[in-house]
N, CA, C and O atoms as a DFTB+ gen file, in Angstrom:
680 C
 N C O
     1  1     144.787     139.673      87.451
     2  2     144.438     139.129      86.157
     3  2     142.919     139.007      86.075
     4  3     142.271     138.651      87.059
     5  1     142.359     139.296      84.930
     6  2     140.915     139.196      84.687
     7  2     140.597     137.833      84.083
     8  3     141.053     137.501      82.990
     9  1     139.808     137.053      84.812
    10  2     139.564     135.657      84.453
    11  2     138.085     135.404      84.197
    12  3     137.218     135.915      84.906
    13  1     137.817     134.604      83.169
    14  2     136.487     134.043      82.942
    15  2     136.605     132.559      83.270
    16  3     137.484     131.871      82.751
    17  1     135.713     132.068      84.135
    18  2     135.727     130.676      84.565
    19  2     134.642     129.908      83.831
    20  3     133.525     130.401      83.671
    21  1     134.971     128.690      83.381
    22  2     134.003     127.843      82.681
    23  2     133.939     126.480      83.351
    24  3     134.957     125.801      83.489
    25  1     132.741     126.080      83.767
    26  2     132.554     124.787      84.399
    27  2     131.081     124.567      84.683
    28  3     130.285     125.503      84.611
    29  1     130.713     123.333      85.008
    30  2     129.313     123.022      85.291
    31  2     129.126     122.177      86.548
    32  3     128.362     122.584      87.423
    33  1     129.787     121.016      86.685
    34  2     129.496     120.162      87.841
    35  2     130.209     120.627      89.110
    36  3     131.025     121.548      89.091
    37  1     129.871     119.958      90.205
    38  2     130.478     120.304      91.491
    39  2     131.994     120.117      91.505
    40  3     132.676     120.744      92.315
    41  1     132.534     119.278      90.636
    42  2     133.986     119.092      90.520
    43  2     134.685     120.427      90.265
    44  3     135.836     120.609      90.661
    45  1     134.000     121.354      89.612
    46  2     134.577     122.646      89.237
    47  2     134.651     123.640      90.389
    48  3     135.487     124.543      90.372
    49  1     133.799     123.489      91.377
    50  2     133.645     124.519      92.411
    51  2     134.907     124.770      93.237
    52  3     135.226     125.935      93.471
    53  1     135.647     123.753      93.695
    54  2     136.865     124.067      94.455
    55  2     137.858     124.942      93.675
    56  3     138.502     125.815      94.258
    57  1     137.979     124.717      92.390
    58  2     138.869     125.557      91.575
    59  2     138.363     126.990      91.514
    60  3     139.145     127.934      91.617
    61  1     137.063     127.151      91.347
    62  2     136.477     128.488      91.314
    63  2     136.659     129.185      92.663
    64  3     136.946     130.382      92.705
    65  1     136.497     128.454      93.754
    66  2     136.697     129.030      95.093
    67  2     138.124     129.551      95.255
    68  3     138.334     130.654      95.758
    69  1     139.090     128.761      94.830
    70  2     140.497     129.168      94.941
    71  2     140.745     130.444      94.144
    72  3     141.432     131.351      94.614
    73  1     140.192     130.512      92.953
    74  2     140.361     131.723      92.140
    75  2     139.722     132.933      92.812
    76  3     140.281     134.030      92.780
    77  1     138.559     132.739      93.416
    78  2     137.885     133.845      94.107
    79  2     138.688     134.340      95.307
    80  3     138.659     135.528      95.630
    81  1     139.398     133.435      95.961
    82  2     140.202     133.801      97.129
    83  2     141.537     134.425      96.743
    84  3     142.250     134.946      97.601
    85  1     141.876     134.376      95.471
    86  2     143.141     134.937      94.990
    87  2     142.972     136.429      94.716
    88  3     141.903     137.003      94.922
    89  1     144.048     137.032      94.252
    90  2     144.002     138.464      93.932
    91  2     143.406     138.722      92.548
    92  3     143.276     139.873      92.131
    93  1     143.050     137.668      91.847
    94  2     142.515     137.809      90.499
    95  2     141.030     138.165      90.531
    96  3     140.337     137.922      91.518
    97  1     140.561     138.746      89.429
    98  2     139.156     139.139      89.321
    99  2     138.423     138.144      88.422
   100  3     138.854     137.869      87.303
   101  1     137.320     137.614      88.923
   102  2     136.478     136.726      88.118
   103  2     135.447     137.610      87.420
   104  3     134.541     138.149      88.055
   105  1     135.600     137.746      86.114
   106  2     134.710     138.605      85.330
   107  2     133.341     137.977      85.123
   108  3     132.320     138.665      85.124
   109  1     133.335     136.654      84.943
   110  2     132.091     135.945      84.642
   111  2     132.307     134.451      84.794
   112  3     133.436     133.960      84.806
   113  1     131.196     133.745      84.908
   114  2     131.188     132.289      84.906
   115  2     130.352     131.845      83.713
   116  3     129.246     132.338      83.490
   117  1     130.903     130.906      82.954
   118  2     130.194     130.319      81.812
   119  2     129.852     128.886      82.209
   120  3     130.720     128.136      82.657
   121  1     128.594     128.513      82.045
   122  2     128.174     127.174      82.450
   123  2     127.064     126.677      81.525
   124  3     126.527     127.434      80.717
   125  1     126.735     125.407      81.656
   126  2     125.694     124.811      80.814
   127  2     124.339     125.458      81.109
   128  3     124.109     125.934      82.221
   129  1     123.449     125.478      80.127
   130  2     122.093     125.999      80.362
   131  2     121.367     125.197      81.445
   132  3     121.660     124.022      81.669
   133  1     120.416     125.857      82.109
   134  2     119.601     125.188      83.125
   135  2     118.839     124.029      82.487
   136  3     118.456     124.083      81.318
   137  1     118.629     122.975      83.287
   138  2     117.911     121.798      82.790
   139  2     116.830     121.403      83.781
   140  3     116.867     121.767      84.956
   141  1     115.869     120.648      83.273
   142  2     114.852     120.075      84.150
   143  2     115.494     118.927      84.916
   144  3     116.191     118.092      84.340
   145  1     115.249     118.897      86.227
   146  2     115.854     117.868      87.070
   147  2     114.816     117.313      88.043
   148  3     113.829     117.971      88.372
   149  1     115.066     116.093      88.488
   150  2     114.232     115.491      89.519
   151  2     112.910     114.972      88.994
   152  3     112.613     115.060      87.802
   153  1     112.118     114.427      89.916
   154  2     110.830     113.829      89.552
   155  2     109.855     114.840      88.979
   156  3     109.101     114.532      88.056
   157  1     109.870     116.046      89.527
   158  2     108.947     117.072      89.059
   159  2     109.415     117.772      87.804
   160  3     108.725     118.637      87.266
   161  1     110.613     117.385      87.334
   162  2     111.197     117.997      86.138
   163  2     111.177     119.527      86.230
   164  3     110.819     120.223      85.279
   165  1     111.571     120.020      87.399
   166  2     111.645     121.463      87.605
   167  2     113.002     121.970      87.147
   168  3     114.021     121.296      87.297
   169  1     112.993     123.172      86.585
   170  2     114.242     123.800      86.173
   171  2     115.040     124.132      87.430
   172  3     114.533     124.762      88.358
   173  1     116.294     123.696      87.440
   174  2     117.153     124.029      88.574
   175  2     118.543     124.389      88.072
   176  3     118.952     123.991      86.981
   177  1     119.249     125.139      88.881
   178  2     120.598     125.569      88.536
   179  2     121.573     124.415      88.733
   180  3     121.405     123.599      89.639
   181  1     122.598     124.351      87.876
   182  2     123.679     123.402      88.103
   183  2     124.551     123.941      89.243
   184  3     124.427     125.111      89.605
   185  1     125.434     123.108      89.815
   186  2     126.221     123.543      90.975
   187  2     127.053     124.810      90.750
   188  3     127.115     125.668      91.631
   189  1     127.682     124.936      89.598
   190  2     128.523     126.110      89.347
   191  2     127.679     127.372      89.215
   192  3     128.052     128.427      89.727
   193  1     126.548     127.268      88.533
   194  2     125.691     128.449      88.421
   195  2     125.199     128.877      89.800
   196  3     125.209     130.065      90.122
   197  1     124.773     127.921      90.609
   198  2     124.286     128.265      91.946
   199  2     125.376     128.962      92.753
   200  3     125.115     129.959      93.427
   201  1     126.594     128.436      92.683
   202  2     127.717     129.039      93.402
   203  2     127.970     130.463      92.906
   204  3     128.157     131.377      93.708
   205  1     127.975     130.649      91.591
   206  2     128.223     131.973      91.009
   207  2     127.134     132.969      91.400
   208  3     127.432     134.110      91.752
   209  1     125.891     132.544      91.340
   210  2     124.774     133.418      91.720
   211  2     124.915     133.825      93.189
   212  3     124.718     134.989      93.540
   213  1     125.257     132.857      94.039
   214  2     125.431     133.143      95.468
   215  2     126.559     134.143      95.719
   216  3     126.531     134.883      96.702
   217  1     127.550     134.163      94.827
   218  2     128.704     135.064      94.969
   219  2     128.559     136.326      94.115
   220  3     129.491     137.125      94.022
   221  1     127.400     136.503      93.498
   222  2     127.129     137.681      92.648
   223  2     128.091     137.819      91.471
   224  3     128.513     138.923      91.126
   225  1     128.430     136.695      90.865
   226  2     129.279     136.688      89.674
   227  2     128.365     136.589      88.458
   228  3     127.466     135.749      88.440
   229  1     128.573     137.425      87.442
   230  2     127.753     137.319      86.229
   231  2     127.866     135.920      85.607
   232  3     128.949     135.339      85.552
   233  1     126.736     135.398      85.144
   234  2     126.675     134.047      84.581
   235  2     126.184     134.112      83.140
   236  3     125.211     134.800      82.830
   237  1     126.878     133.378      82.260
   238  2     126.463     133.210      80.865
   239  2     126.204     131.725      80.654
   240  3     126.961     130.882      81.134
   241  1     125.119     131.404      79.926
   242  2     124.754     130.016      79.672
   243  2     124.412     129.812      78.196
   244  3     123.245     129.625      77.852
   245  1     125.408     129.847      77.334
   246  2     125.111     129.686      75.908
   247  2     124.611     128.281      75.586
   248  3     125.130     127.289      76.097
   249  1     123.600     128.217      74.736
   250  2     123.077     126.918      74.285
   251  2     124.118     126.185      73.444
   252  3     124.299     124.975      73.573
   253  1     124.792     126.931      72.591
   254  2     125.834     126.337      71.754
   255  2     127.038     127.270      71.772
   256  3     126.922     128.458      72.072
   257  1     128.184     126.708      71.446
   258  2     129.410     127.493      71.423
   259  2     129.906     127.710      69.999
   260  3     130.252     128.828      69.616
   261  1     129.938     126.647      69.229
   262  2     130.451     126.745      67.864
   263  2     129.518     127.591      67.003
   264  3     128.314     127.344      66.938
   265  1     130.098     128.593      66.345
   266  2     129.320     129.450      65.460
   267  2     128.432     130.447      66.182
   268  3     127.573     131.068      65.557
   269  1     128.620     130.613      67.479
   270  2     127.795     131.519      68.271
   271  2     128.489     132.882      68.350
   272  3     129.176     133.189      69.324
   273  1     128.295     133.683      67.312
   274  2     128.976     134.972      67.218
   275  2     128.577     135.923      68.342
   276  3     129.399     136.711      68.810
   277  1     127.340     135.854      68.770
   278  2     126.892     136.711      69.873
   279  2     127.699     136.416      71.142
   280  3     128.136     137.336      71.835
   281  1     127.891     135.135      71.437
   282  2     128.670     134.752      72.613
   283  2     130.133     135.169      72.460
   284  3     130.743     135.658      73.411
   285  1     130.690     134.980      71.278
   286  2     132.077     135.401      71.016
   287  2     132.231     136.887      71.312
   288  3     133.185     137.296      71.974
   289  1     131.304     137.685      70.828
   290  2     131.371     139.138      71.048
   291  2     131.210     139.483      72.531
   292  3     131.868     140.394      73.032
   293  1     130.339     138.760      73.225
   294  2     130.179     138.990      74.668
   295  2     131.484     138.713      75.409
   296  3     131.865     139.461      76.309
   297  1     132.161     137.639      75.029
   298  2     133.419     137.292      75.695
   299  2     134.516     138.306      75.360
   300  3     135.289     138.698      76.234
   301  1     134.579     138.723      74.113
   302  2     135.575     139.733      73.730
   303  2     135.353     141.036      74.492
   304  3     136.312     141.695      74.895
   305  1     134.096     141.406      74.688
   306  2     133.768     142.649      75.390
   307  2     134.244     142.623      76.844
   308  3     134.502     143.676      77.427
   309  1     134.361     141.443      77.426
   310  2     134.849     141.329      78.805
   311  2     136.353     141.594      78.910
   312  3     136.858     141.895      79.992
   313  1     137.056     141.483      77.804
   314  2     138.513     141.664      77.739
   315  2     139.249     140.789      78.766
   316  3     140.008     141.298      79.591
   317  1     139.022     139.483      78.710
   318  2     139.662     138.600      79.686
   319  2     141.151     138.406      79.397
   320  3     141.590     138.432      78.247
   321  1     141.902     138.213      80.461
   322  2     143.304     137.830      80.315
   323  2     143.424     136.322      80.160
   324  3     144.351     135.825      79.520
   325  1     142.477     135.597      80.754
   326  2     142.586     134.152      80.839
   327  2     141.203     133.521      80.951
   328  3     140.315     134.062      81.609
   329  1     141.027     132.363      80.297
   330  2     139.875     131.500      80.552
   331  2     140.407     130.325      81.367
   332  3     141.433     129.740      81.020
   333  1     139.717     129.981      82.441
   334  2     140.024     128.786      83.219
   335  2     138.843     127.846      83.051
   336  3     137.704     128.198      83.357
   337  1     139.130     126.636      82.557
   338  2     138.090     125.671      82.199
   339  2     138.251     124.419      83.068
   340  3     139.322     123.813      83.107
   341  1     137.177     124.041      83.762
   342  2     137.198     122.841      84.603
   343  2     135.880     122.101      84.395
   344  3     134.820     122.594      84.782
   345  1     135.945     120.930      83.788
   346  2     134.762     120.085      83.577
   347  2     133.666     120.843      82.831
   348  3     132.562     121.036      83.339
   349  1     133.999     121.263      81.623
   350  2     133.051     121.995      80.793
   351  2     132.940     121.295      79.452
   352  3     133.152     120.086      79.360
   353  1     132.615     122.036      78.430
   354  2     132.448     121.491      77.085
   355  2     133.709     121.745      76.273
   356  3     134.623     122.440      76.716
   357  1     133.740     121.173      75.087
   358  2     134.839     121.438      74.162
   359  2     134.664     122.851      73.623
   360  3     133.601     123.205      73.112
   361  1     135.712     123.651      73.741
   362  2     135.657     125.027      73.253
   363  2     136.193     125.111      71.838
   364  3     137.268     124.580      71.555
   365  1     135.470     125.766      70.942
   366  2     136.007     125.984      69.602
   367  2     137.137     127.014      69.658
   368  3     137.205     127.842      70.566
   369  1     138.009     126.937      68.671
   370  2     139.172     127.827      68.592
   371  2     138.768     129.297      68.666
   372  3     139.453     130.096      69.304
   373  1     137.668     129.658      68.024
   374  2     137.223     131.058      68.016
   375  2     136.928     131.574      69.421
   376  3     136.912     132.783      69.650
   377  1     136.699     130.672      70.348
   378  2     136.458     131.070      71.741
   379  2     137.729     130.954      72.576
   380  3     138.084     131.892      73.290
   381  1     138.429     129.802      72.496
   382  2     139.572     129.642      73.398
   383  2     140.737     130.560      73.066
   384  3     141.661     130.691      73.868
   385  1     140.712     131.198      71.901
   386  2     141.774     132.150      71.559
   387  2     141.455     133.591      71.970
   388  3     142.280     134.478      71.754
   389  1     140.300     133.844      72.546
   390  2     139.910     135.206      72.927
   391  2     140.815     135.811      74.009
   392  3     141.260     136.947      73.846
   393  1     141.103     135.103      75.096
   394  2     141.865     135.745      76.175
   395  2     143.300     136.099      75.770
   396  3     143.924     135.439      74.939
   397  1     143.778     137.145      76.384
   398  2     145.129     137.654      76.138
   399  2     146.195     136.570      76.321
   400  3     147.115     136.460      75.511
   401  1     146.070     135.768      77.388
   402  2     147.074     134.752      77.693
   403  2     146.601     133.333      77.388
   404  3     147.281     132.368      77.738
   405  1     145.457     133.197      76.748
   406  2     144.970     131.888      76.353
   407  2     143.978     131.290      77.335
   408  3     143.509     131.950      78.262
   409  1     143.674     130.020      77.103
   410  2     142.693     129.282      77.893
   411  2     143.359     128.036      78.457
   412  3     144.050     127.308      77.744
   413  1     143.141     127.801      79.750
   414  2     143.754     126.671      80.427
   415  2     142.681     125.777      81.017
   416  3     141.671     126.249      81.542
   417  1     142.921     124.466      80.920
   418  2     141.960     123.471      81.368
   419  2     142.572     122.612      82.472
   420  3     143.746     122.248      82.409
   421  1     141.768     122.294      83.477
   422  2     142.138     121.296      84.473
   423  2     141.388     120.025      84.101
   424  3     140.158     119.994      84.106
   425  1     142.142     118.972      83.777
   426  2     141.555     117.705      83.324
   427  2     141.761     116.642      84.395
   428  3     142.823     116.578      85.014
   429  1     140.753     115.814      84.613
   430  2     140.775     114.804      85.661
   431  2     141.477     113.517      85.307
   432  3     140.990     112.438      85.641
   433  1     142.622     113.606      84.631
   434  2     143.472     112.439      84.412
   435  2     144.906     112.908      84.232
   436  3     145.176     114.095      84.053
   437  1     145.804     111.958      84.285
   438  2     147.217     112.240      84.053
   439  2     147.447     112.071      82.548
   440  3     147.846     111.009      82.069
   441  1     147.178     113.163      81.824
   442  2     147.262     113.097      80.363
   443  2     148.645     112.636      79.922
   444  3     149.636     112.962      80.576
   445  1     148.733     111.880      78.819
   446  2     147.711     111.717      77.791
   447  2     146.686     110.609      78.069
   448  3     145.784     110.391      77.259
   449  1     146.812     109.917      79.189
   450  2     145.865     108.847      79.481
   451  2     144.479     109.424      79.754
   452  3     144.341     110.433      80.446
   453  1     143.468     108.782      79.212
   454  2     142.058     109.133      79.414
   455  2     141.704     110.544      78.959
   456  3     141.075     111.317      79.681
   457  1     142.129     110.849      77.741
   458  2     141.646     112.093      77.120
   459  2     140.141     111.982      76.951
   460  3     139.592     110.884      76.851
   461  1     139.476     113.141      76.921
   462  2     138.040     113.145      76.666
   463  2     137.223     113.036      77.935
   464  3     137.692     113.334      79.034
   465  1     135.986     112.600      77.754
   466  2     135.012     112.585      78.850
   467  2     135.232     111.416      79.809
   468  3     135.804     110.391      79.438
   469  1     134.776     111.585      81.028
   470  2     134.713     110.558      82.079
   471  2     136.069     109.948      82.447
   472  3     136.157     108.728      82.584
   473  1     137.118     110.741      82.611
   474  2     138.430     110.167      82.925
   475  2     138.495     109.480      84.290
   476  3     139.198     108.482      84.443
   477  1     137.776     109.998      85.272
   478  2     137.793     109.372      86.600
   479  2     137.124     108.002      86.523
   480  3     137.628     107.027      87.080
   481  1     135.996     107.933      85.836
   482  2     135.294     106.662      85.689
   483  2     136.168     105.633      84.972
   484  3     136.216     104.472      85.379
   485  1     136.857     106.047      83.912
   486  2     137.688     105.107      83.162
   487  2     138.838     104.574      84.005
   488  3     139.184     103.397      83.904
   489  1     139.428     105.416      84.827
   490  2     140.508     104.952      85.703
   491  2     139.995     103.874      86.657
   492  3     140.685     102.886      86.908
   493  1     138.794     104.062      87.186
   494  2     138.211     103.069      88.091
   495  2     137.799     101.799      87.350
   496  3     138.080     100.693      87.811
   497  1     137.143     101.951      86.217
   498  2     136.703     100.794      85.422
   499  2     137.884      99.915      85.042
   500  3     137.784      98.688      85.058
   501  1     139.004     100.547      84.699
   502  2     140.182      99.802      84.255
   503  2     141.060      99.315      85.399
   504  3     142.105      98.709      85.160
   505  1     140.654      99.569      86.628
   506  2     141.397      99.060      87.781
   507  2     142.740      99.728      88.012
   508  3     143.632      99.118      88.601
   509  1     142.905     100.957      87.566
   510  2     144.172     101.671      87.762
   511  2     144.432     101.893      89.248
   512  3     143.500     102.005      90.044
   513  1     145.706     101.953      89.608
   514  2     146.082     102.231      90.995
   515  2     146.460     103.692      91.195
   516  3     146.651     104.143      92.325
   517  1     146.566     104.427      90.098
   518  2     146.780     105.870      90.197
   519  2     146.202     106.558      88.969
   520  3     146.057     105.965      87.900
   521  1     145.888     107.793      89.157
   522  2     145.421     108.650      88.072
   523  2     146.083     109.995      88.307
   524  3     147.185     110.048      88.853
   525  1     145.447     111.069      87.914
   526  2     146.073     112.356      88.166
   527  2     145.240     113.511      87.671
   528  3     144.117     113.351      87.193
   529  1     145.831     114.681      87.803
   530  2     145.241     115.928      87.325
   531  2     146.252     116.593      86.413
   532  3     147.455     116.566      86.670
   533  1     145.752     117.187      85.351
   534  2     146.619     117.855      84.387
   535  2     146.069     119.231      84.075
   536  3     144.883     119.389      83.789
   537  1     146.944     120.227      84.133
   538  2     146.596     121.576      83.700
   539  2     147.346     121.834      82.404
   540  3     148.568     121.706      82.341
   541  1     146.596     122.200      81.374
   542  2     147.217     122.417      80.071
   543  2     146.538     123.565      79.340
   544  3     145.404     123.937      79.643
   545  1     147.262     124.119      78.368
   546  2     146.720     125.194      77.542
   547  2     145.915     124.566      76.411
   548  3     146.375     123.627      75.762
   549  1     144.722     125.083      76.180
   550  2     143.857     124.515      75.147
   551  2     144.464     124.666      73.760
   552  3     145.078     125.679      73.426
   553  1     144.269     123.625      72.971
   554  2     144.684     123.584      71.574
   555  2     143.505     123.037      70.769
   556  3     142.472     122.677      71.335
   557  1     143.667     122.978      69.450
   558  2     142.536     122.568      68.597
   559  2     142.061     121.148      68.855
   560  3     140.854     120.904      68.867
   561  1     142.969     120.206      69.062
   562  2     142.557     118.830      69.343
   563  2     142.276     118.689      70.837
   564  3     142.961     119.284      71.669
   565  1     141.270     117.904      71.158
   566  2     140.821     117.748      72.540
   567  2     141.933     117.195      73.437
   568  3     142.558     116.183      73.120
   569  1     142.165     117.874      74.554
   570  2     143.095     117.439      75.596
   571  2     144.510     117.178      75.081
   572  3     145.157     116.215      75.495
   573  1     144.989     118.035      74.180
   574  2     146.320     117.830      73.597
   575  2     147.256     119.026      73.739
   576  3     148.385     118.964      73.252
   577  1     146.841     120.092      74.375
   578  2     147.677     121.288      74.459
   579  2     148.904     121.089      75.333
   580  3     149.066     120.053      75.977
   581  1     149.770     122.105      75.346
   582  2     150.982     122.056      76.160
   583  2     150.624     121.909      77.632
   584  3     149.795     122.647      78.165
   585  1     151.271     120.937      78.278
   586  2     151.020     120.647      79.686
   587  2     151.892     121.556      80.547
   588  3     153.092     121.699      80.313
   589  1     151.253     122.172      81.557
   590  2     151.967     123.068      82.462
   591  2     152.130     122.489      83.857
   592  3     153.073     122.843      84.564
   593  1     151.229     121.608      84.266
   594  2     151.303     121.050      85.610
   595  2     150.582     119.709      85.628
   596  3     149.497     119.562      85.066
   597  1     151.206     118.733      86.285
   598  2     150.556     117.443      86.489
   599  2     150.794     116.988      87.921
   600  3     151.862     117.209      88.492
   601  1     149.787     116.353      88.482
   602  2     149.901     115.815      89.834
   603  2     149.273     114.430      89.848
   604  3     148.127     114.250      89.436
   605  1     150.037     113.453      90.327
   606  2     149.501     112.093      90.414
   607  2     148.621     111.961      91.650
   608  3     148.869     112.583      92.683
   609  1     147.589     111.137      91.519
   610  2     146.649     110.875      92.607
   611  2     146.511     109.360      92.737
   612  3     146.162     108.672      91.778
   613  1     146.792     108.854      93.937
   614  2     146.669     107.423      94.184
   615  2     145.194     107.026      94.237
   616  3     144.359     107.748      94.783
   617  1     144.896     105.870      93.661
   618  2     143.550     105.300      93.756
   619  2     143.629     104.183      94.792
   620  3     144.341     103.197      94.603
   621  1     142.895     104.347      95.880
   622  2     142.901     103.366      96.963
   623  2     141.940     102.226      96.637
   624  3     140.966     102.428      95.912
   625  1     142.204     101.035      97.163
   626  2     141.324      99.895      96.880
   627  2     139.857     100.161      97.235
   628  3     138.955      99.643      96.578
   629  1     139.622     100.965      98.271
   630  2     138.246     101.240      98.699
   631  2     137.601     102.400      97.940
   632  3     136.433     102.713      98.171
   633  1     138.348     103.039      97.038
   634  2     137.796     104.180      96.301
   635  2     136.651     103.770      95.389
   636  3     136.647     102.689      94.799
   637  1     135.688     104.663      95.295
   638  2     134.642     104.582      94.286
   639  2     134.635     105.934      93.576
   640  3     135.472     106.789      93.862
   641  1     133.707     106.126      92.662
   642  2     133.697     107.391      91.926
   643  2     133.608     108.587      92.859
   644  3     134.350     109.557      92.707
   645  1     132.702     108.519      93.819
   646  2     132.483     109.667      94.706
   647  2     133.728     110.024      95.517
   648  3     134.099     111.195      95.601
   649  1     134.373     109.023      96.111
   650  2     135.536     109.324      96.954
   651  2     136.703     109.846      96.129
   652  3     137.378     110.794      96.531
   653  1     136.942     109.228      94.979
   654  2     138.045     109.679      94.123
   655  2     137.738     111.054      93.533
   656  3     138.603     111.929      93.513
   657  1     136.538     111.240      93.063
   658  2     136.092     112.527      92.516
   659  2     136.303     113.645      93.531
   660  3     136.872     114.688      93.209
   661  1     135.840     113.419      94.760
   662  2     135.936     114.455      95.786
   663  2     137.390     114.774      96.124
   664  3     137.750     115.940      96.286
   665  1     138.216     113.747      96.230
   666  2     139.635     113.964      96.536
   667  2     140.337     114.709      95.403
   668  3     141.171     115.579      95.653
   669  1     140.005     114.376      94.175
   670  2     140.645     115.028      93.025
   671  2     140.183     116.471      92.850
   672  3     140.953     117.310      92.384
   673  1     138.955     116.766      93.210
   674  2     138.444     118.127      92.999
   675  2     139.021     119.117      93.998
   676  3     139.055     120.318      93.730
   677  1     139.472     118.633      95.137
   678  2     140.068     119.518      96.146
   679  2     141.483     119.811      95.744
   680  3     142.186     120.539      96.446
């Protein structure tokens, strides 16, 4: 299967690694544009871009997605079977409908709980004892598509964002 992967933070990398180790072909990686980081405000790559560059995977970094006809045409030209989205931006319908088999997202909560941004943080802030991961097909409303897979993840009393984040990303 020909896959385009979309993600930005380090949470996305284990999923991308698994796809690379599979029999599927990663056509490209889509990630956020480079930003100034650190005290010197030097431009640096985000974790997913760095990983993709190291693996010689083509990288696209659109400034905007909605109404970006050039990006839409670039994605159509790749003829993807599937988009896999992990910790990225909200995709407009004109983009998530491009692949032959649709676009699937891995979300860091046991949906429908904690739709939207920062689901791991919200689970910790609210003192939950479990959270989860959900894989679903993208639909027009955020985090509402048909669910294909869910896995519960226990939150231990000693967990903080880093420990829970790392365990969930693997």
